[in-house]
C-alpha positions, 0 to 999 in steps of 0.5 A: 213143380210150377209152371213157366207162368206160375215160377216167373210171377215168383221171381218177381215177387221174390225180387220185389219186381212185382207190380202191385194193382190194388182195386179200391181205394177204401178202407181196405185198400189203402191199407194194403198198399200200405203194407205192400209198400211197406215192404218194397213193391210198387203199386197202382191203385185202381177207383172208379171214384176220380176225386179219391184218385187226385187226392190221392195223387195229392199227397192227401188222405181220405181215411183217418188211421192212412194219414197223409203222410203215408200218402206222401211217403209212398209218391217220394219214394216212386212207388205208387201211382192212382188211376180212375183208367181201367184200361191200366189193369193189364200193367199190374202182375197182381191184381187184388180186388178190394171192392165192396159186397152188399145186400140188396133190398132183399138182403141177398148178397149183391155182387154188381161190384165184384163182377163189374170188376172182373169184366174190366179186369177181363178187358185187360188181362194177360197171360202170367197174372195173378188175380185175388178177391180179398172181399168178404162173400160166400163160399163157391164165389171165387171159382162160380162167379169171378172164374167164368168172367175172367176166362170171357176173354180165352185165357184159362184160370189156373194156367194162362193166369192165376186166381185166389182169395184172401179175406180182407181183416181190417180193424179200422183204428186198431194200432195194434193190428195194421194189415202187414201185421195180420195173418192171410187166410189164402185159397185158391183154384189150383195149385200154381194159384196157390203159390203164387198168392202165398208167396206174394202175401208171405213177402208183405204180411205177419203170416200166412195160413194156407188153405186147401180151396178159395171156398175155405178161405171163403167159409172162414172168413163168414165164419169170423164175422158169424160168430161175433154176430151171434155172440153180439146178439146174444149179450143184445138179448141178454140185455133187454131182459136184464133191463127189464130185471134191472140188472146191470149187464155190463157189470154181469159181462164184467164178472162173467170175463174174470173166469180165465177159460171158458168165456169170451166177453162181447157187449151190447150196442144200439145195432150193428154197424160196419161193413162186416158184422150187419152183413157178411153172417147174411150171405151164408143163410142166402147160400144155405136157402139157396141149397135147400137148408137153413141157417137158423142162429144167423137169421135169429141174430139178425133178427135181434140186431137188427132190433136194436135200434128201434129198442133204444128208440123206445127206451129214450121215450121211457127216460123222456116220460120220466121227465115229462116229455115225449120224444117229439120236440125234444131235443136229442144230440146224438153222439158218435155216428161213426160205426166204431169207436175213435174212426171216421168210419160211417158204412151200416152205422146203427146210428143213422138208423137211431136218427131216421127213427128219431125223425120220424117221432118228430125229435128235434134231432142233431149230432155230435162226432170230432172223426165225422164233421158233416153228415154223410149222404148213405145208401139206405137212409134219407137224413137231412144235412146236418153239421157236428155240434161243438158240446158246450156246456151252453149246448149240452145243457139247451138239450132235452137228451144226450144218446151216446150211440158211439162212445168216441174216447174223445168226448168228455163224458163227465162234462157231458153228464155234468151238463146234459139234463139227461145222458142216455147210454147204449155203450157203458161209456159213463161207467167212470163218471163219479158225479151227477151220476142220476142223470144216467140211464143204460140202455 
């Protein structure tokens, strides 16, 4: 039977009287707020960036797939507030943590944002609240890192307040999968915490997959991303091998995926991007080292994927040599700095490493991305201020090479190939281009 505190929270969830707090108003937090407000819950968004808070309170969005009309609707219905005042963390009945979990310079997990958020919560924590971590992390984080910090104010986790882990499952830019439409894995530190977290998500998303512990939920999320990282590394390695054999890896994959069983297509590229795949597998390899073991597949996949930007730049030099031009001094326009097609999300995009490598070799570099009008400042890259270029026929003709790093739908590939003297395609974006194919080099 649920405790009195648990039953009280369950009743408020069922009646939609539960106030949901979301900490971290980025690519995970805003879609979560959309899911909960759509289900009739009131939400408070917390973020340390006052600019984000003020933008949202004006009914404006800074994320492409959460548009202004949604923000305005939350406000007009009285279902949303935003603040940078962490003293208000005592107000919500539920707190969902959606903060970054990057790697440090040694590629070890960097939990300072999770730890800082938990310290802020601990100062305001009251009995009956549910705290759920959504940020991707390694197994044992919730129980061994979060709970001791939250209990610093004297309250007992699982008794006075409740703790769970439910990993974010976001696919930015994919209209087929909204936050409300993706099943949520939910694991918790005890039965009452599991009851509360399961009930919460059941009232806002398409389905809930309860698991026996927060460690299982943490491991499931890391497995999802390792699966993709390893398979992408496989096709990236095959791409290099097949290039040497003059075999088109894209044609190979398209042929293989006609098999109706036993095969899932993964595609090569110039490197890995996004918050999850380039980072999350290393949480588990770090944990393996702590346990005195190793995760060889993860480490090898990381080596292969991290090598792809260097490979692309080397191939770019080879292709320019065909025209008796070195990279140094050549005008090169990189197409796409978002990490995937049709989004404005630049997190961990391989385009930044490509830019850094090309500039280091003396390229006269520009970029074009309809979703990223100005080059954002990135933590790990020192790049000059740049603005997205319009791909006019005159501009394309003035370049020595155009390098397709992100295959946005908005790019007119027929026009690009028609006017650019050399097109280097890392995404097979030019597969349907019918004319001037002699200008295209796949990489």
